[in-house]
C-alpha positions in Angstrom: 51.0 -22.2 -71.5 51.0 -18.7 -73.2 47.2 -19.3 -72.8 47.1 -20.4 -69.3 49.2 -17.1 -67.8 46.5 -15.1 -69.8 44.0 -16.2 -67.8 45.5 -16.2 -64.5 46.8 -12.3 -65.1 42.9 -11.6 -66.2 41.5 -13.1 -63.0 44.4 -11.4 -60.9 43.5 -7.9 -62.8 39.7 -8.4 -62.1 40.0 -9.2 -58.2 42.2 -6.0 -57.7 40.1 -4.0 -59.9 36.9 -5.2 -57.6 38.7 -4.6 -54.5 39.9 -1.1 -55.6 36.4 -0.2 -56.7 34.9 -1.9 -53.4 37.0 0.5 -51.2 36.3 3.4 -52.9 32.5 3.0 -52.9 32.1 1.4 -49.4 33.5 4.3 -47.7 30.9 6.4 -49.8 28.4 4.3 -48.8 29.4 4.4 -45.3 29.4 8.2 -45.1 25.9 8.1 -46.9 24.5 5.5 -44.5 25.5 7.6 -41.5 25.3 11.0 -42.7 22.4 11.3 -45.0 20.0 8.5 -43.3 20.8 8.3 -39.9 21.3 12.0 -39.1 17.9 12.7 -40.9 16.3 10.3 -38.6 17.6 12.3 -35.5 14.7 14.6 -34.4 16.6 16.6 -31.7 20.3 17.0 -31.2 20.3 19.2 -28.0 24.2 19.3 -27.8 24.6 19.9 -31.5 27.1 16.9 -31.3 26.4 15.9 -34.8 25.1 19.0 -36.3 28.5 20.8 -35.9 30.4 17.6 -36.8 28.9 15.2 -39.2 29.5 17.2 -42.4 30.6 16.4 -46.0 33.4 18.7 -45.6 35.5 16.3 -43.6 36.2 12.4 -43.8 33.7 10.4 -42.3 36.4 8.7 -40.3 37.2 11.9 -38.5 33.7 12.5 -37.3 32.8 12.2 -33.6 31.9 8.9 -32.4 33.2 7.2 -35.9 36.3 4.9 -36.1 37.5 3.4 -39.4 39.6 0.5 -40.3 43.1 2.3 -41.9 43.8 -0.6 -43.6 40.3 -1.4 -45.8 39.2 2.3 -44.9 35.8 1.3 -43.4 33.6 2.2 -40.7 34.3 -0.6 -38.0 33.0 1.6 -34.8 30.0 3.9 -34.2 29.4 5.3 -30.8 27.2 8.2 -30.2 26.5 7.2 -26.7 25.0 9.8 -24.2 24.7 12.6 -26.5 21.0 13.2 -25.5 19.8 12.2 -29.2 16.1 11.8 -30.1 14.8 9.6 -33.0 14.6 6.4 -34.6 17.1 3.9 -35.9 16.9 3.5 -39.8 17.6 0.1 -41.3 20.1 1.4 -43.5 22.5 1.6 -40.8 22.9 -2.3 -41.7 24.9 -1.4 -44.8 28.1 -0.6 -42.5 29.1 -4.2 -43.5 32.3 -3.9 -41.6 31.0 -2.4 -38.1 32.4 -4.3 -35.3 31.0 -2.5 -32.4 27.8 -0.1 -32.3 26.9 2.0 -29.3 24.0 4.1 -29.1 23.3 3.7 -25.6 22.0 6.5 -23.4 20.1 8.3 -25.7 16.2 8.8 -26.4 15.8 6.7 -29.5 12.5 4.9 -29.9 10.9 2.6 -32.0 11.9 -0.7 -33.3 15.3 -2.2 -33.6 15.9 -2.4 -37.2 16.2 -6.4 -38.2 19.3 -5.0 -40.1 21.6 -4.7 -37.1 20.8 -8.6 -36.4 21.8 -9.4 -39.9 25.5 -8.1 -39.5 28.0 -10.7 -39.6 30.9 -8.8 -38.4 29.6 -7.1 -35.1 30.9 -8.2 -31.9 29.2 -5.4 -29.5 25.7 -4.5 -29.6 25.2 -1.6 -27.1 21.2 0.1 -27.3 20.7 0.1 -23.7 18.9 3.0 -22.0 16.6 4.1 -24.8 13.1 3.7 -25.4 13.3 1.1 -28.0 10.7 -1.3 -28.4 9.7 -4.5 -30.3 10.5 -8.3 -30.4 14.0 -9.8 -30.8 13.9 -12.1 -34.1 12.9 -15.4 -33.6 15.9 -16.4 -35.8 18.4 -14.3 -34.1 22.0 -15.5 -34.8 20.8 -18.1 -37.3 21.9 -18.2 -41.0 25.3 -17.1 -40.1 24.5 -13.9 -38.8 26.1 -12.5 -35.5 28.5 -15.1 -35.4 31.0 -12.9 -33.8 28.7 -11.4 -31.3 30.2 -11.1 -27.8 27.8 -8.4 -25.9 24.2 -7.8 -26.4 23.0 -4.9 -24.0 19.6 -3.9 -24.8 18.6 -3.3 -21.1 16.4 -0.1 -19.9 14.1 -0.1 -23.3 10.5 -1.1 -23.9 11.6 -4.4 -25.7 8.8 -7.5 -25.2 7.9 -10.6 -26.3 9.8 -13.9 -25.9 13.8 -14.4 -25.7 14.5 -16.4 -29.1 15.6 -20.1 -28.2 18.1 -19.5 -31.4 20.2 -17.0 -29.2 22.4 -20.2 -28.6 23.7 -19.9 -32.1 25.6 -16.9 -30.8 28.5 -19.2 -29.9 30.7 -16.4 -29.0 28.5 -14.6 -26.8 30.0 -13.5 -23.2 27.7 -11.1 -21.9 23.6 -11.1 -22.2 22.0 -7.8 -20.9 18.3 -7.7 -21.5 16.9 -6.3 -17.9 14.6 -3.7 -17.3 12.2 -4.5 -20.6 9.1 -6.4 -20.7 10.2 -9.6 -22.0 7.7 -12.8 -21.4 7.6 -16.3 -21.4 10.2 -18.9 -20.0 13.8 -18.6 -20.0 14.7 -20.8 -23.3 16.9 -23.7 -22.0 18.8 -23.4 -25.0 21.0 -20.6 -23.2 22.9 -23.5 -21.6 24.5 -24.0 -24.6 26.3 -20.7 -25.0 29.0 -22.0 -23.0 31.4 -19.1 -23.1 28.8 -16.8 -21.2 30.1 -14.8 -18.1 27.1 -12.8 -17.4 23.2 -12.8 -17.9 21.1 -10.2 -16.6 17.6 -10.9 -17.3 15.9 -8.8 -14.0 13.0 -6.6 -14.0 10.8 -8.5 -16.7 7.9 -10.5 -16.8 9.4 -13.9 -17.2 7.8 -17.0 -15.7 8.3 -20.6 -15.6 11.1 -22.5 -14.0 14.9 -21.7 -14.0 16.5 -24.0 -16.9 18.7 -26.5 -15.2 20.9 -26.2 -18.3 22.2 -22.7 -17.0 24.4 -25.2 -14.7 26.2 -26.2 -17.6 27.8 -22.8 -17.9 31.2 -23.2 -16.4 32.6 -19.8 -17.3 29.5 -18.0 -15.8 30.3 -15.0 -13.1 26.8 -13.4 -13.1 23.3 -14.7 -13.1 20.8 -12.1 -12.4 17.0 -12.7 -12.6 15.6 -10.9 -9.8 11.8 -9.2 -10.0 10.4 -11.8 -12.4 7.5 -14.4 -12.1 9.9 -17.4 -11.9 8.9 -20.5 -9.8 10.0 -23.7 -8.6 13.3 -24.6 -6.9 16.7 -23.2 -7.8 18.6 -26.1 -9.8 21.2 -27.5 -7.3 23.9 -27.4 -10.3 23.9 -24.0 -10.1 25.3 -23.9 -6.9 28.2 -26.2 -8.5 29.5 -23.0 -10.9 32.9 -22.8 -9.4 33.1 -19.3 -11.6 30.1 -18.1 -10.0 30.5 -14.9 -8.3 26.9 -13.2 -8.0 23.6 -15.0 -7.8 20.7 -12.6 -7.8 17.2 -14.0 -8.2 15.3 -12.2 -5.8 11.6 -11.2 -5.9 10.4 -14.2 -7.8 8.2 -17.0 -6.8 10.9 -19.4 -6.1 10.3 -22.2 -3.7 12.3 -25.4 -2.3 15.3 -25.2 0.1 18.9 -24.1 0.0 21.4 -26.8 -0.6 22.6 -28.3 2.3 26.1 -28.8 0.8 26.3 -25.3 -0.2 30.0 -24.1 -1.0 31.2 -27.5 -0.2 33.4 -29.9 -2.2 35.1 -26.8 -3.7 32.0 -25.4 -5.3 31.5 -21.3 -5.2 34.8 -20.7 -4.5 34.5 -17.6 -6.2 31.0 -16.9 -4.6 30.8 -13.0 -3.3 27.3 -12.2 -3.0 23.9 -14.1 -3.1 20.5 -12.2 -3.4 17.3 -14.6 -2.9 14.8 -12.4 -1.0 11.6 -11.9 -1.7 10.7 -15.4 -2.5 9.1 -18.5 -1.1 12.1 -20.5 -0.1 11.9 -22.6 3.4 13.5 -25.0 5.4 16.8 -24.1 7.5 19.8 -22.3 6.8 22.3 -24.8 5.9 25.3 -25.2 8.1 27.8 -25.2 5.0 26.9 -21.4 4.4 29.9 -21.1 6.8 32.3 -22.7 3.9 31.5 -19.8 1.9 34.8 -18.0 3.0 34.7 -15.3 0.3 31.1 -14.3 0.7 30.3 -10.5 1.3 26.7 -10.2 0.5 24.2 -12.7 2.0 20.6 -11.5 1.5 17.8 -13.9 2.2 15.1 -11.7 3.5 11.2 -12.2 3.0 11.5 -16.1 2.6 9.8 -18.6 4.9 13.1 -19.9 6.4 13.1 -21.5 9.9 15.2 -22.7 12.4 18.2 -21.4 13.9 20.9 -19.4 12.9 23.6 -21.6 12.5 26.6 -20.8 14.6 29.3 -21.7 11.9 28.1 -18.5 10.2 30.5 -17.3 12.3 33.0 -18.6 10.0 32.2 -16.1 7.0 34.8 -13.6 8.0 34.5 -11.8 4.9 30.9 -11.1 5.3 30.0 -7.5 5.2 26.3 -7.7 4.6 23.9 -10.0 6.4 20.0 -9.6 5.4 17.6 -12.1 6.8 15.0 -9.9 7.9 11.1 -11.1 7.6 11.7 -15.0 7.7 10.7 -17.3 10.8 14.2 -17.8 12.1 13.9 -18.7 16.0 16.5 -19.4 18.9 19.0 -17.4 20.5 21.9 -15.6 18.3 24.9 -17.5 19.1 28.0 -15.7 20.3 29.8 -17.2 17.2 28.5 -13.9 15.1 31.2 -11.8 17.0 33.5 -13.2 14.7 32.4 -11.4 11.6 34.6 -8.5 12.3 33.9 -7.2 8.7 30.4 -7.0 9.1 28.9 -3.5 8.4 25.0 -4.2 8.1 23.3 -6.8 10.3 19.5 -7.1 9.8 17.8 -9.7 11.4 14.4 -7.9 12.2 11.1 -9.5 11.9 11.6 -13.1 12.8 11.2 -14.8 15.9 14.5 -14.8 17.8 14.5 -14.7 21.4 16.9 -14.6 25.0 19.1 -11.9 25.4 21.0 -10.1 23.0 24.5 -11.7 22.8 27.3 -8.8 24.0 29.1 -10.5 21.2 27.6 -8.1 18.9 29.6 -5.4 20.6 32.9 -7.2 18.8 31.3 -6.0 15.3 33.5 -2.9 15.4 32.7 -1.9 11.5 29.1 -2.2 12.3 27.2 0.8 10.6 23.3 -0.7 10.3 22.2 -2.9 13.1 18.4 -4.1 12.9 17.3 -6.3 15.8 13.7 -5.0 15.8 10.7 -7.0 15.6 11.8 -10.4 17.6 11.3 -11.6 21.0 14.4 -10.7 22.5 14.1 -10.2 26.0 16.4 -8.7 29.1 18.4 -5.7 29.1 20.6 -4.2 26.1 23.8 -5.0 26.7 26.3 -2.4 27.3 28.5 -3.7 24.8 26.6 -2.2 22.2 27.7 0.9 23.3 31.0 0.1 21.8 30.1 0.3 18.4 31.2 3.9 17.6 30.6 3.7 14.0 27.0 2.6 14.3 24.5 4.8 12.6 21.4 3.2 12.6 20.3 1.1 16.0 16.8 -0.3 15.7 15.9 -2.5 18.8 12.1 -1.9 18.8 9.1 -4.2 19.1 10.9 -6.7 21.4 10.6 -7.4 25.0 13.9 -5.0 26.3 13.8 -3.8 29.5 16.4 -1.7 31.5 17.5 1.9 30.7 19.6 3.3 27.4 22.0 5.5 29.6 25.0 3.3 29.4 24.3 2.4 26.0 24.2 5.2 23.6 26.8 7.3 25.6 29.5 6.5 23.0 27.7 6.0 20.0 29.1 9.0 18.5 27.9 8.3 14.7 24.1 7.8 15.6 21.6 9.1 13.1 18.7 6.7 14.2 17.7 5.2 17.3 14.7 2.9 17.4 13.8 1.2 20.6 9.6 1.7 20.5 7.5 -1.1 21.7 9.7 -2.1 24.4 9.7 -1.8 28.5 12.4 0.6 28.5 12.0 3.0 31.7 14.0 5.8 33.3 14.4 9.5 32.0 15.6 10.4 28.6 19.1 11.3 28.6 19.2 13.6 25.9 22.8 14.7 27.0 24.2 11.7 25.6 23.1 12.6 22.0 25.1 14.5 19.5 24.3 16.6 17.1 24.4 13.9 14.0 21.1 12.6 15.7 18.1 12.9 12.8 15.5 10.2 14.2 14.5 9.2 17.7 11.2 6.7 18.3 11.2 5.6 22.0 7.4 5.7 21.5 5.5 2.7 23.9 7.9 2.5 26.4 7.9 3.5 30.1 9.9 6.7 29.8 9.0 9.4 32.7 9.9 13.0 33.2 10.4 15.8 31.0 9.9 15.0 27.3 12.3 17.2 25.6 14.9 19.8 27.3 14.8 23.4 26.9 17.7 23.4 24.4 16.3 21.0 22.2 17.5 23.0 19.3 21.0 21.8 19.8 20.4 18.8 17.8 19.7 20.8 14.4 19.6 17.8 12.1 16.4 16.3 14.1 13.6 15.3 11.4 11.6 13.1 13.5 10.6 12.8 16.9 8.4 9.8 18.3 8.2 10.0 22.3 4.3 8.9 22.2 3.0 6.5 24.6 5.1 6.9 27.9 4.7 8.6 30.9 6.3 12.1 30.0 5.3 15.1 31.7 6.3 18.9 31.2 5.6 21.5 28.4 6.9 21.6 25.0 9.9 24.0 24.7 9.5 26.8 22.5 12.9 26.1 20.9 11.3 23.5 19.1 10.4 26.0 16.6 14.1 26.0 15.8 14.2 22.6 14.4 13.8 23.6 10.7 14.1 20.3 9.2 11.5 18.9 11.7 8.8 16.7 9.9 7.4 14.3 12.3 6.5 15.4 16.0 4.7 12.6 17.7 4.0 13.2 21.3 0.6 11.7 22.0 -0.5 9.5 25.2 1.6 11.1 27.6 1.1 13.7 30.4 2.2 17.1 28.5 1.1 20.3 30.0 0.6 23.8 28.8 -0.2 25.2 25.6 1.1 24.6 21.9 4.3 27.1 21.6 3.5 29.5 18.5 7.4 28.8 17.9 5.7 25.7 16.1 4.6 27.8 13.1 8.4 28.3 12.1 8.2 24.4 11.1 7.7 25.1 7.4 8.5 21.1 6.9 6.3 19.8 9.5 4.0 17.1 8.1 3.0 14.9 11.0 1.9 16.7 14.2 0.6 14.3 16.4 -0.2 15.4 20.3 -3.3 13.6 21.2 -4.4 12.1 24.7 -2.4 14.6 27.1 -3.3 17.8 29.4 -2.7 20.4 26.7 -4.8 23.5 26.6 -5.2 26.9 25.5 -6.2 27.8 21.8 -5.3 26.2 18.6 -2.6 28.5 16.9 -4.5 29.7 13.7 -0.8 29.4 12.2 -1.2 25.5 12.0 -4.0 26.2 9.0 -1.2 28.3 7.1 0.9 25.1 7.6 -1.1 23.4 5.5 0.9 23.1 2.7 3.2 21.0 4.5 1.0 19.5 7.4 -0.5 16.1 6.4 -1.6 14.9 9.7 -3.1 17.2 12.6 -3.9 15.2 15.5 -5.1 16.9 18.9 -7.7 14.5 20.3 -8.4 14.2 23.7 -6.9 17.4 25.4 -8.5 20.5 26.6 -8.1 23.2 24.0 -10.6 25.8 23.6 -11.5 28.3 21.2 -12.3 28.0 17.3 -10.6 25.9 15.0 -8.0 27.7 12.5 -9.6 29.3 9.9 -6.8 29.5 7.5 -6.4 26.3 5.5 -5.1 27.4 2.3 -5.3 26.5 -1.2 -3.0 23.6 -1.9 -3.6 22.4 1.5 -2.2 18.7 2.0 -3.9 17.8 4.8 -5.1 14.3 5.1 -6.1 13.6 8.7 -7.5 16.3 11.0 -8.7 14.9 14.7 -9.7 17.2 17.2 -12.5 15.0 19.1 -12.7 15.6 22.8 -11.4 19.4 23.4 -13.4 22.2 24.3 -13.7 23.7 20.7 -16.5 26.3 20.0 -17.5 28.5 16.9 -18.1 27.1 13.3 -16.5 24.6 11.1 -14.1 26.6 8.7 -15.1 26.3 5.3 -11.5 26.8 4.1 -11.1 23.1 4.9 -12.6 22.7 1.7 -9.1 23.7 0.2 -7.7 20.3 1.6 -8.7 18.0 -1.5 -6.5 15.2 0.0 -8.5 15.0 3.4 -9.7 11.4 4.3 -10.3 11.9 8.0 -12.4 14.7 9.6 -13.3 13.8 13.4 -14.4 17.0 15.3 -16.3 14.9 17.7 -16.9 15.7 21.3 -16.6 19.4 21.0 -18.9 22.5 21.1 -19.1 23.3 17.4 -22.0 25.3 16.7 -23.1 25.1 13.0 -25.4 23.7 10.3 -24.6 20.8 8.4 -21.2 21.2 6.1 -22.7 20.4 2.8 -19.3 22.1 0.9 -17.6 18.9 2.4 -19.3 17.0 -0.7 -16.6 18.1 -2.8 -13.8 16.2 -0.7 -14.0 13.2 -3.0 -11.0 11.5 -0.9 -12.9 11.9 2.6 -13.4 8.6 3.9 -14.3 9.5 7.8 -16.7 12.0 8.9 -17.3 12.7 12.6 -19.5 15.5 13.7 -20.9 13.4 16.9 -21.9 15.1 20.1 -21.4 18.8 19.0 -24.2 21.7 18.3 -25.2 20.9 14.7 -28.7 21.6 13.9 -31.1 22.0 11.3 -31.9 20.0 8.0 -29.9 17.8 5.7 -32.0 18.4 2.6 -30.3 21.0 0.8 -30.4 20.2 -2.9 -26.7 20.1 -4.8 -25.7 19.7 -8.3 -23.1 16.8 -7.1 -24.7 13.5 -8.1 -22.1 11.8 -6.3 -21.4 12.9 -2.8 -19.2 11.8 -0.6 -17.9 8.9 -3.2 -15.6 7.5 -0.6 -17.0 8.0 2.8 -16.9 4.8 4.7 -18.0 6.6 8.1 -20.7 8.8 8.6 -21.2 9.5 12.4 -23.7 12.7 13.0 -25.2 11.4 16.1 -26.0 13.4 19.2 -26.7 16.7 17.7 -29.9 18.7 16.8 -30.5 17.6 13.2 -34.1 17.7 12.2 -36.5 17.1 9.3 -36.2 13.9 7.0 -33.3 11.5 7.1 -30.8 12.6 4.3 -31.6 10.3 1.6 -29.6 11.8 -0.9 -26.6 10.4 0.9 -27.9 7.3 2.1 -28.9 6.4 -1.3 -25.6 7.4 -3.0 -22.7 6.5 -0.6 -20.7 4.6 -2.8 -18.0 3.3 -0.9 -20.9 1.4 1.0 -22.0 -0.6 -2.2 -20.4 -3.6 -3.4 -17.1 -3.1 -1.9 -14.7 -5.8 -3.3 -12.8 -8.1 -0.3 -9.7 -8.9 -2.2 -6.0 -7.1 -2.2 -5.4 -3.8 -1.7 -9.2 -2.9 -1.0 -8.6 -4.8 2.5 -5.5 -2.3 3.1 -5.5 -0.7 6.7 -4.8 2.5 5.1 -5.9 4.2 8.7 -2.8 2.5 10.3 -0.5 5.3 8.9 -2.2 7.8 10.9 -1.8 6.2 14.6 -4.9 7.3 15.9 -8.1 6.0 17.5 -11.6 6.7 16.8 -14.2 5.9 18.9 -17.6 4.4 17.4 -20.8 3.3 18.7 -21.0 -0.5 17.3 -23.4 -2.9 18.4 -24.6 -0.7 21.4 -21.0 0.0 23.0 -18.5 2.6 22.6 -15.4 1.0 21.3 -12.2 2.4 20.2 -11.0 1.7 16.4 -7.5 1.7 15.2 -7.9 -0.2 12.1 -9.9 0.7 9.4 -9.9 -1.3 6.5 -11.9 -0.3 3.1 -14.3 -2.6 4.2 -15.2 -1.0 7.4 -18.6 1.1 7.1 -20.8 2.6 9.4 -23.9 5.2 9.7 -24.6 6.6 12.8 -27.6 9.4 12.9 -28.7 8.4 16.4 -29.5 10.9 19.1 -31.4 13.8 16.9 -34.6 14.7 15.8 -34.9 13.0 12.7 -38.7 12.4 11.4 -40.2 10.8 8.6 -39.7 7.4 7.0 -36.7 5.3 6.5 -35.7 5.7 2.7 -37.0 2.6 1.0 -33.5 2.7 -1.0 -31.5 2.6 1.6 -30.9 -1.4 0.9 -28.8 -0.3 -1.8 -26.0 0.2 0.9 -25.1 -3.9 0.3 -21.6 -3.2 2.0 -23.0 -1.3 5.2 -21.9 -3.4 8.5 -23.2 -1.0 11.0 -26.5 1.2 11.1 -27.7 3.3 14.2 -31.0 5.5 13.6 -32.0 5.0 17.2 -33.5 7.9 19.5 -35.2 9.9 16.7 -38.8 10.4 15.8 -38.7 7.9 12.8 -41.8 6.8 11.9 -44.0 4.1 9.8 -42.7 0.4 8.7 -39.4 -0.9 9.0 -38.4 -1.2 5.2 -38.0 -4.6 4.0 -34.8 -3.5 1.8 -32.5 -3.5 4.9 -32.6 -7.5 3.8 -30.5 -6.5 1.0 -27.6 -5.3 3.3 -26.0 -8.6 3.3 -23.1 -8.2 5.3 -25.0 -5.8 8.1 -23.9 -6.9 11.5 -25.5 -4.2 14.0 -28.9 -2.7 13.4 -30.0 -0.1 16.1 -33.7 1.4 15.2 -34.6 1.7 18.8 -36.8 4.7 20.4 -38.4 5.7 17.4 -42.1 5.6 16.2 -41.9 2.7 13.9 -45.0 0.6 13.2 -45.9 -2.6 11.6 -44.3 -5.9 11.4 -40.9 -6.9 11.4 -40.1 -7.6 7.7 -39.2 -11.4 7.1 -36.6 -10.3 4.6 -34.5 -9.3 7.6 -33.5 -13.1 8.4 -31.5 -13.0 5.5 -28.9 -11.0 7.3 -26.9 -13.8 8.3 -24.1 -11.7 9.6 -26.4 -9.5 11.7 -25.3 -9.9 15.7 -26.9 -7.0 17.5 -30.5 -6.1 16.7 -32.5 -3.4 18.5 -35.8 -2.3 17.8 -37.1 -1.8 21.2 -39.5 1.1 22.3 -41.3 1.4 19.0 -45.0 0.5 18.0 -44.0 -2.8 16.1 -46.2 -5.3 16.2 -46.9 -9.2 15.1 -44.7 -12.3 15.3 -41.2 -12.0 15.8 -39.5 -13.8 13.0 -37.9 -17.2 14.2 -35.3 -18.3 11.6 -31.7 -16.9 11.0 -29.9 -14.6 13.4 -33.5 -13.8 15.1 -33.1 -16.9 17.0 -30.0 -15.7 18.9 -31.6 -12.1 20.0 -33.0 -11.8 23.7 -35.6 -9.7 25.1 -33.7 -6.8 24.9 -33.9 -6.3 21.4 -37.8 -6.2 21.4 -38.8 -4.6 24.7 -41.4 -1.6 24.6 -43.2 -3.0 21.7 -46.7 -4.0 23.2 -47.7 -5.6 19.9 -45.1 -8.0 19.3 -45.3 -11.5 19.9 -43.2 -14.9 20.1 -39.8 -15.9 21.1 -38.0 -14.6 23.2 -41.0 -12.7 24.5 -43.5 -14.3 27.0 -46.1 -13.2 25.0 -47.6 -16.0 22.9 -49.0 -14.9 19.5 -52.7 -15.6 18.7 -54.0 -17.4 15.7 -54.1 -14.3 13.7 -50.8 -13.4 14.5 -49.1 -16.3 13.1 -50.1 -15.7 9.6 -46.8 -13.7 8.9 -45.0 -17.2 8.8 -47.5 -18.4 6.3 -47.4 -16.1 3.7 -45.0 -15.1 1.0 -42.7 -12.1 1.4 -43.5 -9.0 -0.6 -41.1 -8.9 -3.3 -38.6 -5.7 -3.4 -40.0 -3.3 -5.8 -37.8 0.2 -7.0 -39.5 3.4 -5.6 -42.1 2.0 -3.5 -41.6 4.6 -0.2 -44.9 5.7 -1.0 -46.6 2.2 -1.5 -44.9 0.2 1.3 -45.3 2.8 4.0 -49.0 2.0 4.1 -48.9 -1.5 3.3 -48.5 -4.8 5.3 -49.2 -8.4 4.1 -51.6 -8.3 7.4 -53.9 -6.3 5.6 -54.2 -8.9 2.8 -55.0 -11.8 4.9 -57.5 -10.0 7.0 -59.9 -12.0 5.5 -59.1 -15.2 7.7 -60.3 -13.0 10.7 -63.1 -10.8 9.1 -64.2 -12.9 6.1 -62.9 -13.6 2.7 -64.9 -10.8 0.8 -64.4 -8.1 3.3 -60.7 -9.1 3.8 -60.6 -8.8 -0.3 -62.3 -5.6 -0.3 -59.9 -4.0 2.1 -56.7 -5.5 0.0 -58.2 -3.7 -3.2 -58.5 -0.3 -1.4 -55.0 -0.8 0.1 -53.5 -1.7 -3.6 -55.8 0.9 -5.1 -55.0 4.3 -2.8 -51.5 3.0 -1.5 -51.9 5.1 1.7 -55.2 4.2 3.3 -53.8 4.8 6.9 -57.2 5.9 8.5 -58.7 2.9 7.0 -56.2 0.6 8.4 -56.1 2.4 11.1 -60.1 1.9 11.9 -59.9 -1.6 10.9 -57.3 -2.3 13.7 -58.6 -0.6 16.4 -61.8 -2.6 15.7 -59.8 -5.7 15.8 -58.0 -4.7 19.0 -61.4 -4.0 20.5 -62.9 -7.6 19.5 -59.6 -9.4 20.6 -59.4 -7.4 24.4 -56.0 -5.8 23.3 -55.6 -2.4 25.1 -54.2 0.8 23.8 -50.8 0.9 22.6 -48.2 2.6 24.7 -46.0 5.3 22.5 -42.4 4.7 22.7 -40.9 6.9 25.5 -38.7 9.8 23.6 -35.7 11.3 25.2 -35.5 14.8 26.5 
């Protein structure tokens, strides 16, 4: 017995000794882990939060951000969040074995999260969000007894990557999972459905793919499910809509398909549902009428899907609804008056659908309405006067419908109105400026039937105006000089009206003006020079189709932001200002149809963003042969129109061989983007022989027009490298020699006009490969031989060939003689680089002369042609002799323009 008590006493003594020793050593270990190691890994402490506090002079338990368990004298909480700290997290932090809560969020920690953190057994909360941490989560996270008490895992807004581990379900106590705003990939693990206590799942803004696991429907305590902005596919599992505790569903901006459950919110499911966000997917079908049973729902966002059918009248039962956003679907039919029961609704967006009929007056009952979007539908009739009762409405968007009538009785009581958009309707009458208040920020009444004065003299009583768009109406009068007092004004768009007078000099006071569009009016006088000084804010300056005279502004300063300058169709003279070289963002320069007198502006080559250059119908002259160190001039140029000037000398081969934007243009994705639509402007081009206004210029639209000049010499042989060119016009010049066969490499060419030049030789057979060619004009040249009969050539009529006395064959009435039919029997000359000197004097007709004049003589001629490359005199002598033998008279020279 004595021996037994001795053993017992010894065991208790050992345990007490160990416990006492551990307490003393472990608090020192905690201090060592935090102070000497973690602090040493922090490279920046901008607020000196730790530098002035974490010292050995005081107990670790008194340090800022440190909480200890007084009973065991151990560190249990570390909170150094939002201190602006920079550095890495050392693995020794795992030595804080009693740590329950770790919060290092809102700093600038980088590098990997130490694995030791995920091996801690007592941690309940891990908050590392809002840093720059990277790396994978351990594939065996929560296994082997680690993190068994973890309740909150928050790693969002970092640079984490890899897959979400399937062993996460072994964190059996987990309540909140926040992994959003990272780069996680792979599938959402179906094992996540085993964490039955989960209340919140945030996986949004990652790169997750695959389907949503139906096991999530087992989480009967789930309140928030957020998976938006991933790459998820397939339908939404129906059982998710049976989770009675669910308050927020957010799975927008994915590739989800399928329909919404017809029994949504029925049978007591989703009793707690407050918010649904499913926009930017591919959901289809009709809106279920049972939506009306979601009695607590406050936010419903289903925009940018493929939903169709009518808006169910039962939606009027959703009396808690504050936010209804159904934009950009295919919903149709009329809006039922039941919508007027949504007395709590503050935002209604039904834009970009196919709703029709009149706008229901019941909308006037929505007294809390602040944002009303009904634009881009097929609503007709007048705007109901009841809308004028919405005295809290700030945004009223009714544009792009078929509405008529006047605005007078509608906006009178809209005292909170800031933005009014009724563009592209049939609204008429005068603009009742007296009905607007000083709150108005933006007005867009464009493309209607408004008439009378555009703006009142006291326009400056609306000091908050940022944007005025009154384009495409029948407005008259002058631009008031008080416009210059609207200092915030950035958009002034008045084009296509009947405005008179000059641009007031007070416009120079608008230092925020970025979009100035006055095209197609009756304005006159000089263009204010100060508009050049405004180029540090001005991005669009369009004055096309007026009667402005005098020189262009010459003061485009460094830092110029101008993107589009269109002054086509005025009476401007002088030279093109070289200060435009400061406008490095310039994409469109159209000064056509003026009286500008200058040489070619080679200095424009440095504008690497330039896409459209139109110098048409001015008084430019001289050659375009200047040497330059610029190896890639005009790298993005799609439109090069210098027609109807006095340019002379050879064609600009340096340009025609190097327009990169006309070579190998891809027709996918953003390459097809209609970038030009942002400028709301029209440019007139000669396309397929007709003057056509173009309002959409895709990156695939390419044209070169050098017509009506005095160019001479030959067409460069390498011009065929422009294989993405669609329209080429070299007509009415003095171009000589053969049509280069390399034109056949322009595989998408739609129009080719070489008329009224001095071209000779035959039509190259390679041109029959141009399967998109719908307009061909080689009339009034000296071209001869048989007209090719294959490909698109079978579709062209006589007008394509008239004035070429040596041509024969369909569609001309002149039949080909035997020796004229040779072209169809002889193989086509293969394309050879640098062949300009050779091809100009060469025709397969010369090689086969032996058929008509003897094999030996023809072979001899062929030898001399290959040997000396340009026997023009020899070929000429022979053809004259042949013409006399065949009884063909002297050729007529193509008529020249005067």
